[in-house]
Backbone atoms as SQL, in Angstrom:
CREATE TABLE atoms (id INTEGER PRIMARY KEY, chain TEXT, resi INTEGER, resn TEXT, atom TEXT, x REAL, y REAL, z REAL);
INSERT INTO atoms VALUES
  (1, 'A', 1, 'MET', 'N', 17.228, 6.245, 2.904),
  (2, 'A', 1, 'MET', 'CA', 18.126, 5.711, 1.900),
  (3, 'A', 1, 'MET', 'C', 17.402, 4.614, 1.120),
  (4, 'A', 2, 'LEU', 'N', 17.468, 4.678, -0.181),
  (5, 'A', 2, 'LEU', 'CA', 16.821, 3.683, -1.020),
  (6, 'A', 2, 'LEU', 'C', 17.636, 2.404, -1.060),
  (7, 'A', 3, 'PRO', 'N', 16.963, 1.256, -1.182),
  (8, 'A', 3, 'PRO', 'CA', 17.715, 0.023, -1.338),
  (9, 'A', 3, 'PRO', 'C', 18.499, 0.064, -2.648),
  (10, 'A', 4, 'PRO', 'N', 19.619, -0.630, -2.708),
  (11, 'A', 4, 'PRO', 'CA', 20.412, -0.597, -3.944),
  (12, 'A', 4, 'PRO', 'C', 19.643, -1.183, -5.114),
  (13, 'A', 5, 'PHE', 'N', 19.896, -0.646, -6.292),
  (14, 'A', 5, 'PHE', 'CA', 19.265, -1.144, -7.507),
  (15, 'A', 5, 'PHE', 'C', 19.871, -2.493, -7.857),
  (16, 'A', 6, 'ASP', 'N', 19.057, -3.457, -8.099),
  (17, 'A', 6, 'ASP', 'CA', 19.517, -4.794, -8.467),
  (18, 'A', 6, 'ASP', 'C', 19.190, -5.008, -9.936),
  (19, 'A', 7, 'ALA', 'N', 20.190, -4.892, -10.805),
  (20, 'A', 7, 'ALA', 'CA', 19.988, -5.009, -12.250),
  (21, 'A', 7, 'ALA', 'C', 19.466, -6.387, -12.640),
  (22, 'A', 8, 'ASP', 'N', 19.773, -7.409, -11.840),
  (23, 'A', 8, 'ASP', 'CA', 19.304, -8.751, -12.149),
  (24, 'A', 8, 'ASP', 'C', 17.795, -8.879, -11.962),
  (25, 'A', 9, 'LYS', 'N', 17.241, -8.128, -11.007),
  (26, 'A', 9, 'LYS', 'CA', 15.804, -8.184, -10.768),
  (27, 'A', 9, 'LYS', 'C', 15.042, -7.314, -11.751),
  (28, 'A', 10, 'GLY', 'N', 15.703, -6.337, -12.333),
  (29, 'A', 10, 'GLY', 'CA', 15.049, -5.477, -13.312),
  (30, 'A', 10, 'GLY', 'C', 14.245, -4.371, -12.670),
  (31, 'A', 11, 'PHE', 'N', 13.808, -3.472, -13.495),
  (32, 'A', 11, 'PHE', 'CA', 13.036, -2.311, -13.077),
  (33, 'A', 11, 'PHE', 'C', 11.583, -2.561, -13.419),
  (34, 'A', 12, 'GLU', 'N', 10.684, -2.247, -12.524),
  (35, 'A', 12, 'GLU', 'CA', 9.268, -2.474, -12.756),
  (36, 'A', 12, 'GLU', 'C', 8.542, -1.132, -12.882),
  (37, 'A', 13, 'PRO', 'N', 8.484, -0.585, -14.103),
  (38, 'A', 13, 'PRO', 'CA', 7.830, 0.715, -14.272),
  (39, 'A', 13, 'PRO', 'C', 6.369, 0.711, -13.852),
  (40, 'A', 14, 'ARG', 'N', 5.717, -0.443, -13.913),
  (41, 'A', 14, 'ARG', 'CA', 4.299, -0.486, -13.516),
  (42, 'A', 14, 'ARG', 'C', 4.139, -0.180, -12.031),
  (43, 'A', 15, 'LEU', 'N', 5.149, -0.494, -11.215),
  (44, 'A', 15, 'LEU', 'CA', 5.077, -0.159, -9.797),
  (45, 'A', 15, 'LEU', 'C', 5.158, 1.345, -9.592),
  (46, 'A', 16, 'VAL', 'N', 6.010, 1.992, -10.353),
  (47, 'A', 16, 'VAL', 'CA', 6.120, 3.450, -10.259),
  (48, 'A', 16, 'VAL', 'C', 4.790, 4.085, -10.635),
  (49, 'A', 17, 'ARG', 'N', 4.188, 3.624, -11.719),
  (50, 'A', 17, 'ARG', 'CA', 2.884, 4.164, -12.135),
  (51, 'A', 17, 'ARG', 'C', 1.816, 3.871, -11.091),
  (52, 'A', 18, 'ALA', 'N', 1.852, 2.679, -10.522),
  (53, 'A', 18, 'ALA', 'CA', 0.841, 2.309, -9.526),
  (54, 'A', 18, 'ALA', 'C', 0.950, 3.184, -8.287),
  (55, 'A', 19, 'LEU', 'N', 2.178, 3.454, -7.849),
  (56, 'A', 19, 'LEU', 'CA', 2.368, 4.247, -6.643),
  (57, 'A', 19, 'LEU', 'C', 2.211, 5.740, -6.893),
  (58, 'A', 20, 'ASP', 'N', 2.076, 6.128, -8.150),
  (59, 'A', 20, 'ASP', 'CA', 1.822, 7.522, -8.478),
  (60, 'A', 20, 'ASP', 'C', 0.366, 7.900, -8.206),
  (61, 'A', 21, 'HIS', 'N', -0.495, 6.918, -8.004),
  (62, 'A', 21, 'HIS', 'CA', -1.910, 7.190, -7.732),
  (63, 'A', 21, 'HIS', 'C', -2.071, 7.526, -6.251),
  (64, 'A', 22, 'PRO', 'N', -2.742, 8.643, -5.924),
  (65, 'A', 22, 'PRO', 'CA', -2.817, 9.072, -4.522),
  (66, 'A', 22, 'PRO', 'C', -3.489, 8.061, -3.590),
  (67, 'A', 23, 'VAL', 'N', -4.541, 7.376, -4.027),
  (68, 'A', 23, 'VAL', 'CA', -5.206, 6.410, -3.146),
  (69, 'A', 23, 'VAL', 'C', -4.260, 5.252, -2.842),
  (70, 'A', 24, 'ARG', 'N', -3.579, 4.749, -3.865),
  (71, 'A', 24, 'ARG', 'CA', -2.674, 3.609, -3.659),
  (72, 'A', 24, 'ARG', 'C', -1.491, 3.999, -2.786),
  (73, 'A', 25, 'ALA', 'N', -0.886, 5.133, -3.057),
  (74, 'A', 25, 'ALA', 'CA', 0.274, 5.563, -2.268),
  (75, 'A', 25, 'ALA', 'C', -0.129, 5.799, -0.814),
  (76, 'A', 26, 'ARG', 'N', -1.250, 6.450, -0.588),
  (77, 'A', 26, 'ARG', 'CA', -1.676, 6.736, 0.785),
  (78, 'A', 26, 'ARG', 'C', -2.098, 5.467, 1.514),
  (79, 'A', 27, 'PHE', 'N', -2.750, 4.533, 0.801),
  (80, 'A', 27, 'PHE', 'CA', -3.127, 3.268, 1.439),
  (81, 'A', 27, 'PHE', 'C', -1.869, 2.542, 1.900),
  (82, 'A', 28, 'LEU', 'N', -0.880, 2.472, 1.042),
  (83, 'A', 28, 'LEU', 'CA', 0.370, 1.801, 1.394),
  (84, 'A', 28, 'LEU', 'C', 1.059, 2.526, 2.545),
  (85, 'A', 29, 'LYS', 'N', 1.046, 3.862, 2.516),
  (86, 'A', 29, 'LYS', 'CA', 1.672, 4.637, 3.594),
  (87, 'A', 29, 'LYS', 'C', 0.999, 4.378, 4.942),
  (88, 'A', 30, 'LEU', 'N', -0.315, 4.117, 4.941),
  (89, 'A', 30, 'LEU', 'CA', -1.001, 3.803, 6.197),
  (90, 'A', 30, 'LEU', 'C', -0.410, 2.557, 6.847),
  (91, 'A', 31, 'LEU', 'N', 0.129, 1.663, 6.032),
  (92, 'A', 31, 'LEU', 'CA', 0.705, 0.426, 6.562),
  (93, 'A', 31, 'LEU', 'C', 2.081, 0.641, 7.192),
  (94, 'A', 32, 'ALA', 'N', 2.636, 1.820, 7.064),
  (95, 'A', 32, 'ALA', 'CA', 3.891, 2.120, 7.754),
  (96, 'A', 32, 'ALA', 'C', 3.649, 2.202, 9.263),
  (97, 'A', 33, 'ASP', 'N', 2.409, 2.498, 9.667),
  (98, 'A', 33, 'ASP', 'CA', 2.070, 2.643, 11.083),
  (99, 'A', 33, 'ASP', 'C', 1.222, 1.502, 11.625),
  (100, 'A', 34, 'ARG', 'N', 0.879, 0.542, 10.777),
  (101, 'A', 34, 'ARG', 'CA', -0.028, -0.534, 11.184),
  (102, 'A', 34, 'ARG', 'C', 0.454, -1.858, 10.620),
  (103, 'A', 35, 'GLU', 'N', 0.042, -2.911, 11.279),
  (104, 'A', 35, 'GLU', 'CA', 0.336, -4.249, 10.763),
  (105, 'A', 35, 'GLU', 'C', -0.575, -4.563, 9.575),
  (106, 'A', 36, 'ALA', 'N', -1.846, -4.145, 9.681),
  (107, 'A', 36, 'ALA', 'CA', -2.819, -4.406, 8.617),
  (108, 'A', 36, 'ALA', 'C', -3.921, -3.355, 8.698),
  (109, 'A', 37, 'ILE', 'N', -4.614, -3.158, 7.558),
  (110, 'A', 37, 'ILE', 'CA', -5.735, -2.220, 7.524),
  (111, 'A', 37, 'ILE', 'C', -6.685, -2.642, 6.404),
  (112, 'A', 38, 'SER', 'N', -7.973, -2.464, 6.650),
  (113, 'A', 38, 'SER', 'CA', -8.978, -2.769, 5.628),
  (114, 'A', 38, 'SER', 'C', -9.318, -1.485, 4.871),
  (115, 'A', 39, 'PRO', 'N', -9.899, -1.615, 3.696),
  (116, 'A', 39, 'PRO', 'CA', -10.348, -0.423, 2.975),
  (117, 'A', 39, 'PRO', 'C', -11.320, 0.433, 3.794),
  (118, 'A', 40, 'ALA', 'N', -12.216, -0.211, 4.554),
  (119, 'A', 40, 'ALA', 'CA', -13.172, 0.541, 5.373),
  (120, 'A', 40, 'ALA', 'C', -12.465, 1.331, 6.474),
  (121, 'A', 41, 'GLU', 'N', -11.430, 0.748, 7.074),
  (122, 'A', 41, 'GLU', 'CA', -10.665, 1.457, 8.097),
  (123, 'A', 41, 'GLU', 'C', -9.828, 2.574, 7.477),
  (124, 'A', 42, 'ALA', 'N', -9.346, 2.342, 6.265),
  (125, 'A', 42, 'ALA', 'CA', -8.477, 3.313, 5.603),
  (126, 'A', 42, 'ALA', 'C', -9.229, 4.529, 5.087),
  (127, 'A', 43, 'LEU', 'N', -10.459, 4.348, 4.651),
  (128, 'A', 43, 'LEU', 'CA', -11.213, 5.422, 3.987),
  (129, 'A', 43, 'LEU', 'C', -11.170, 6.750, 4.739),
  (130, 'A', 44, 'PRO', 'N', -11.523, 6.801, 6.036),
  (131, 'A', 44, 'PRO', 'CA', -11.501, 8.115, 6.706),
  (132, 'A', 44, 'PRO', 'C', -10.090, 8.647, 6.947),
  (133, 'A', 45, 'LEU', 'N', -9.095, 7.778, 6.916),
  (134, 'A', 45, 'LEU', 'CA', -7.712, 8.191, 7.167),
  (135, 'A', 45, 'LEU', 'C', -7.003, 8.703, 5.919),
  (136, 'A', 46, 'LEU', 'N', -7.548, 8.400, 4.747),
  (137, 'A', 46, 'LEU', 'CA', -6.897, 8.796, 3.501),
  (138, 'A', 46, 'LEU', 'C', -6.968, 10.290, 3.244),
  (139, 'A', 47, 'ASP', 'N', -8.002, 10.935, 3.785),
  (140, 'A', 47, 'ASP', 'CA', -8.164, 12.385, 3.654),
  (141, 'A', 47, 'ASP', 'C', -8.171, 12.834, 2.193),
  (142, 'A', 48, 'LEU', 'N', -8.976, 12.134, 1.395),
  (143, 'A', 48, 'LEU', 'CA', -9.132, 12.475, -0.025),
  (144, 'A', 48, 'LEU', 'C', -10.609, 12.702, -0.310),
  (145, 'A', 49, 'ASP', 'N', -10.936, 13.849, -0.874),
  (146, 'A', 49, 'ASP', 'CA', -12.326, 14.157, -1.208),
  (147, 'A', 49, 'ASP', 'C', -12.800, 13.313, -2.375),
  (148, 'A', 50, 'GLY', 'N', -14.061, 12.908, -2.328),
  (149, 'A', 50, 'GLY', 'CA', -14.691, 12.218, -3.437),
  (150, 'A', 50, 'GLY', 'C', -14.285, 10.763, -3.614),
  (151, 'A', 51, 'VAL', 'N', -13.596, 10.189, -2.639),
  (152, 'A', 51, 'VAL', 'CA', -13.180, 8.792, -2.734),
  (153, 'A', 51, 'VAL', 'C', -14.164, 7.943, -1.948),
  (154, 'A', 52, 'SER', 'N', -14.689, 6.909, -2.602),
  (155, 'A', 52, 'SER', 'CA', -15.653, 6.028, -1.955),
  (156, 'A', 52, 'SER', 'C', -14.966, 4.766, -1.443),
  (157, 'A', 53, 'LEU', 'N', -15.687, 4.025, -0.635),
  (158, 'A', 53, 'LEU', 'CA', -15.183, 2.745, -0.143),
  (159, 'A', 53, 'LEU', 'C', -14.868, 1.813, -1.305),
  (160, 'A', 54, 'GLY', 'N', -15.714, 1.824, -2.324),
  (161, 'A', 54, 'GLY', 'CA', -15.465, 0.999, -3.513),
  (162, 'A', 54, 'GLY', 'C', -14.157, 1.367, -4.200),
  (163, 'A', 55, 'ASN', 'N', -13.861, 2.679, -4.267),
  (164, 'A', 55, 'ASN', 'CA', -12.589, 3.127, -4.852),
  (165, 'A', 55, 'ASN', 'C', -11.400, 2.600, -4.059),
  (166, 'A', 56, 'VAL', 'N', -11.476, 2.709, -2.738),
  (167, 'A', 56, 'VAL', 'CA', -10.372, 2.265, -1.882),
  (168, 'A', 56, 'VAL', 'C', -10.178, 0.756, -2.014),
  (169, 'A', 57, 'ALA', 'N', -11.292, 0.004, -2.006),
  (170, 'A', 57, 'ALA', 'CA', -11.202, -1.456, -2.143),
  (171, 'A', 57, 'ALA', 'C', -10.590, -1.835, -3.489),
  (172, 'A', 58, 'TYR', 'N', -10.976, -1.138, -4.553),
  (173, 'A', 58, 'TYR', 'CA', -10.418, -1.402, -5.883),
  (174, 'A', 58, 'TYR', 'C', -8.902, -1.185, -5.879),
  (175, 'A', 59, 'HIS', 'N', -8.466, -0.057, -5.341),
  (176, 'A', 59, 'HIS', 'CA', -7.039, 0.265, -5.359),
  (177, 'A', 59, 'HIS', 'C', -6.233, -0.669, -4.455),
  (178, 'A', 60, 'ALA', 'N', -6.848, -1.135, -3.366),
  (179, 'A', 60, 'ALA', 'CA', -6.178, -2.137, -2.522),
  (180, 'A', 60, 'ALA', 'C', -5.993, -3.433, -3.310),
  (181, 'A', 61, 'ARG', 'N', -6.983, -3.808, -4.106),
  (182, 'A', 61, 'ARG', 'CA', -6.853, -5.024, -4.934),
  (183, 'A', 61, 'ARG', 'C', -5.784, -4.851, -6.006),
  (184, 'A', 62, 'VAL', 'N', -5.648, -3.653, -6.560),
  (185, 'A', 62, 'VAL', 'CA', -4.574, -3.400, -7.527),
  (186, 'A', 62, 'VAL', 'C', -3.220, -3.596, -6.852),
  (187, 'A', 63, 'LEU', 'N', -3.056, -3.060, -5.640),
  (188, 'A', 63, 'LEU', 'CA', -1.803, -3.246, -4.906),
  (189, 'A', 63, 'LEU', 'C', -1.564, -4.725, -4.596),
  (190, 'A', 64, 'GLU', 'N', -2.642, -5.448, -4.345),
  (191, 'A', 64, 'GLU', 'CA', -2.522, -6.893, -4.124),
  (192, 'A', 64, 'GLU', 'C', -2.063, -7.594, -5.406),
  (193, 'A', 65, 'MET', 'N', -2.639, -7.233, -6.546),
  (194, 'A', 65, 'MET', 'CA', -2.238, -7.842, -7.826),
  (195, 'A', 65, 'MET', 'C', -0.773, -7.561, -8.141),
  (196, 'A', 66, 'LEU', 'N', -0.268, -6.419, -7.690),
  (197, 'A', 66, 'LEU', 'CA', 1.136, -6.060, -7.901),
  (198, 'A', 66, 'LEU', 'C', 2.046, -6.673, -6.837),
  (199, 'A', 67, 'GLU', 'N', 1.449, -7.485, -5.964),
  (200, 'A', 67, 'GLU', 'CA', 2.168, -8.209, -4.907),
  (201, 'A', 67, 'GLU', 'C', 2.774, -7.285, -3.852),
  (202, 'A', 68, 'LEU', 'N', 2.160, -6.119, -3.660),
  (203, 'A', 68, 'LEU', 'CA', 2.596, -5.200, -2.610),
  (204, 'A', 68, 'LEU', 'C', 1.823, -5.427, -1.321),
  (205, 'A', 69, 'LEU', 'N', 0.624, -5.980, -1.438),
  (206, 'A', 69, 'LEU', 'CA', -0.230, -6.283, -0.292),
  (207, 'A', 69, 'LEU', 'C', -0.691, -7.725, -0.364),
  (208, 'A', 70, 'GLU', 'N', -1.057, -8.252, 0.810),
  (209, 'A', 70, 'GLU', 'CA', -1.700, -9.561, 0.862),
  (210, 'A', 70, 'GLU', 'C', -2.827, -9.484, 1.883),
  (211, 'A', 71, 'PRO', 'N', -3.937, -10.183, 1.605),
  (212, 'A', 71, 'PRO', 'CA', -5.057, -10.147, 2.538),
  (213, 'A', 71, 'PRO', 'C', -4.739, -10.956, 3.794),
  (214, 'A', 72, 'VAL', 'N', -5.308, -10.517, 4.900),
  (215, 'A', 72, 'VAL', 'CA', -5.184, -11.248, 6.160),
  (216, 'A', 72, 'VAL', 'C', -6.573, -11.397, 6.759),
  (217, 'A', 73, 'GLY', 'N', -6.852, -12.527, 7.318),
  (218, 'A', 73, 'GLY', 'CA', -8.138, -12.758, 7.964),
  (219, 'A', 73, 'GLY', 'C', -9.270, -12.896, 6.966),
  (220, 'A', 74, 'GLU', 'N', -10.458, -12.853, 7.488),
  (221, 'A', 74, 'GLU', 'CA', -11.672, -12.997, 6.697),
  (222, 'A', 74, 'GLU', 'C', -12.153, -11.644, 6.190),
  (223, 'A', 75, 'ALA', 'N', -12.776, -11.649, 5.044),
  (224, 'A', 75, 'ALA', 'CA', -13.355, -10.429, 4.484),
  (225, 'A', 75, 'ALA', 'C', -14.578, -10.027, 5.302),
  (226, 'A', 76, 'SER', 'N', -14.689, -8.736, 5.574),
  (227, 'A', 76, 'SER', 'CA', -15.866, -8.234, 6.275),
  (228, 'A', 76, 'SER', 'C', -16.868, -7.737, 5.238),
  (229, 'A', 77, 'HIS', 'N', -18.099, -7.586, 5.673),
  (230, 'A', 77, 'HIS', 'CA', -19.142, -7.079, 4.770),
  (231, 'A', 77, 'HIS', 'C', -18.988, -5.583, 4.530),
  (232, 'A', 78, 'GLU', 'N', -18.278, -4.885, 5.412),
  (233, 'A', 78, 'GLU', 'CA', -18.170, -3.436, 5.322),
  (234, 'A', 78, 'GLU', 'C', -17.060, -2.941, 4.412),
  (235, 'A', 79, 'GLY', 'N', -16.184, -3.776, 3.950),
  (236, 'A', 79, 'GLY', 'CA', -15.096, -3.226, 3.143),
  (237, 'A', 79, 'GLY', 'C', -14.029, -4.224, 2.770),
  (238, 'A', 80, 'GLY', 'N', -14.371, -5.476, 2.738),
  (239, 'A', 80, 'GLY', 'CA', -13.409, -6.474, 2.314),
  (240, 'A', 80, 'GLY', 'C', -12.423, -6.837, 3.394),
  (241, 'A', 81, 'PRO', 'N', -11.395, -7.573, 3.006),
  (242, 'A', 81, 'PRO', 'CA', -10.420, -8.036, 3.992),
  (243, 'A', 81, 'PRO', 'C', -9.457, -6.925, 4.384),
  (244, 'A', 82, 'ALA', 'N', -8.784, -7.149, 5.492),
  (245, 'A', 82, 'ALA', 'CA', -7.662, -6.279, 5.842),
  (246, 'A', 82, 'ALA', 'C', -6.469, -6.739, 5.009),
  (247, 'A', 83, 'PHE', 'N', -5.556, -5.835, 4.756),
  (248, 'A', 83, 'PHE', 'CA', -4.355, -6.139, 3.991),
  (249, 'A', 83, 'PHE', 'C', -3.133, -5.774, 4.806),
  (250, 'A', 84, 'ARG', 'N', -2.054, -6.506, 4.559),
  (251, 'A', 84, 'ARG', 'CA', -0.757, -6.147, 5.124),
  (252, 'A', 84, 'ARG', 'C', 0.247, -6.073, 3.992),
  (253, 'A', 85, 'ALA', 'N', 1.331, -5.358, 4.233),
  (254, 'A', 85, 'ALA', 'CA', 2.375, -5.212, 3.218),
  (255, 'A', 85, 'ALA', 'C', 3.163, -6.512, 3.097),
  (256, 'A', 86, 'THR', 'N', 3.474, -6.878, 1.878),
  (257, 'A', 86, 'THR', 'CA', 4.359, -8.014, 1.610),
  (258, 'A', 86, 'THR', 'C', 5.801, -7.512, 1.695),
  (259, 'A', 87, 'ALA', 'N', 6.752, -8.398, 1.476),
  (260, 'A', 87, 'ALA', 'CA', 8.158, -7.970, 1.438),
  (261, 'A', 87, 'ALA', 'C', 8.357, -6.933, 0.334),
  (262, 'A', 88, 'LYS', 'N', 7.706, -7.136, -0.798),
  (263, 'A', 88, 'LYS', 'CA', 7.783, -6.178, -1.903),
  (264, 'A', 88, 'LYS', 'C', 7.121, -4.855, -1.502),
  (265, 'A', 89, 'GLY', 'N', 6.040, -4.930, -0.744),
  (266, 'A', 89, 'GLY', 'CA', 5.371, -3.734, -0.246),
  (267, 'A', 89, 'GLY', 'C', 6.234, -2.984, 0.755),
  (268, 'A', 90, 'GLU', 'N', 6.961, -3.725, 1.595),
  (269, 'A', 90, 'GLU', 'CA', 7.886, -3.092, 2.540),
  (270, 'A', 90, 'GLU', 'C', 8.978, -2.344, 1.778),
  (271, 'A', 91, 'ALA', 'N', 9.471, -2.941, 0.682),
  (272, 'A', 91, 'ALA', 'CA', 10.489, -2.275, -0.145),
  (273, 'A', 91, 'ALA', 'C', 9.903, -1.011, -0.771),
  (274, 'A', 92, 'ALA', 'N', 8.635, -1.066, -1.175),
  (275, 'A', 92, 'ALA', 'CA', 7.980, 0.116, -1.739),
  (276, 'A', 92, 'ALA', 'C', 7.848, 1.209, -0.679),
  (277, 'A', 93, 'LEU', 'N', 7.551, 0.825, 0.567),
  (278, 'A', 93, 'LEU', 'CA', 7.499, 1.810, 1.649),
  (279, 'A', 93, 'LEU', 'C', 8.847, 2.495, 1.813),
  (280, 'A', 94, 'LEU', 'N', 9.921, 1.719, 1.754),
  (281, 'A', 94, 'LEU', 'CA', 11.253, 2.306, 1.843),
  (282, 'A', 94, 'LEU', 'C', 11.500, 3.261, 0.684),
  (283, 'A', 95, 'ALA', 'N', 11.053, 2.882, -0.514),
  (284, 'A', 95, 'ALA', 'CA', 11.225, 3.736, -1.693),
  (285, 'A', 95, 'ALA', 'C', 10.436, 5.035, -1.543),
  (286, 'A', 96, 'LEU', 'N', 9.325, 4.983, -0.806),
  (287, 'A', 96, 'LEU', 'CA', 8.525, 6.175, -0.546),
  (288, 'A', 96, 'LEU', 'C', 9.087, 6.991, 0.614),
  (289, 'A', 97, 'GLY', 'N', 10.186, 6.518, 1.199),
  (290, 'A', 97, 'GLY', 'CA', 10.810, 7.231, 2.302),
  (291, 'A', 97, 'GLY', 'C', 10.236, 6.877, 3.652),
  (292, 'A', 98, 'LEU', 'N', 9.542, 5.749, 3.739),
  (293, 'A', 98, 'LEU', 'CA', 8.920, 5.319, 4.989),
  (294, 'A', 98, 'LEU', 'C', 9.439, 3.947, 5.376),
  (295, 'A', 99, 'SER', 'N', 9.350, 3.658, 6.662),
  (296, 'A', 99, 'SER', 'CA', 9.662, 2.315, 7.132),
  (297, 'A', 99, 'SER', 'C', 8.654, 1.960, 8.206),
  (298, 'A', 100, 'ARG', 'N', 8.648, 0.726, 8.627),
  (299, 'A', 100, 'ARG', 'CA', 7.699, 0.269, 9.646),
  (300, 'A', 100, 'ARG', 'C', 7.827, 1.179, 10.861),
  (301, 'A', 101, 'GLY', 'N', 6.697, 1.607, 11.394),
  (302, 'A', 101, 'GLY', 'CA', 6.691, 2.511, 12.539),
  (303, 'A', 101, 'GLY', 'C', 6.604, 3.965, 12.136),
  (304, 'A', 102, 'GLY', 'N', 6.515, 4.239, 10.798),
  (305, 'A', 102, 'GLY', 'CA', 6.340, 5.598, 10.317),
  (306, 'A', 102, 'GLY', 'C', 7.607, 6.425, 10.276),
  (307, 'A', 103, 'GLU', 'N', 8.756, 5.789, 10.494),
  (308, 'A', 103, 'GLU', 'CA', 10.014, 6.531, 10.451),
  (309, 'A', 103, 'GLU', 'C', 10.379, 6.844, 9.022),
  (310, 'A', 104, 'THR', 'N', 10.922, 8.017, 8.808),
  (311, 'A', 104, 'THR', 'CA', 11.375, 8.362, 7.467),
  (312, 'A', 104, 'THR', 'C', 12.725, 7.737, 7.225),
  (313, 'A', 105, 'GLY', 'N', 13.041, 7.531, 5.963),
  (314, 'A', 105, 'GLY', 'CA', 14.297, 6.920, 5.607),
  (315, 'A', 105, 'GLY', 'C', 15.422, 7.922, 5.428),
  (316, 'A', 106, 'ASP', 'N', 15.245, 9.168, 5.924),
  (317, 'A', 106, 'ASP', 'CA', 16.279, 10.207, 5.784),
  (318, 'A', 106, 'ASP', 'C', 17.472, 9.925, 6.666);
């Protein structure tokens, strides 16, 4: 079930466009089963051909700029910092039909 639409908060079409990208949507979905994940940890789990570590790190930063993710801990040399979902990111997971623990919102 989707959270109710709040007309006072407005609609953010840029979030819809951002989550339409397969790397961003899958990276965020990985956080339904984890507290945090780095781009290097996410890369083999994304199951997308032709995606590099640099691509994953870039898309994680885009999600961070949209306030869906926040970095945790120190950045590693292998793939940057780990990220966790913010409250806004948790709402996006619900909108994608996921919740913490990988449960569907059906």
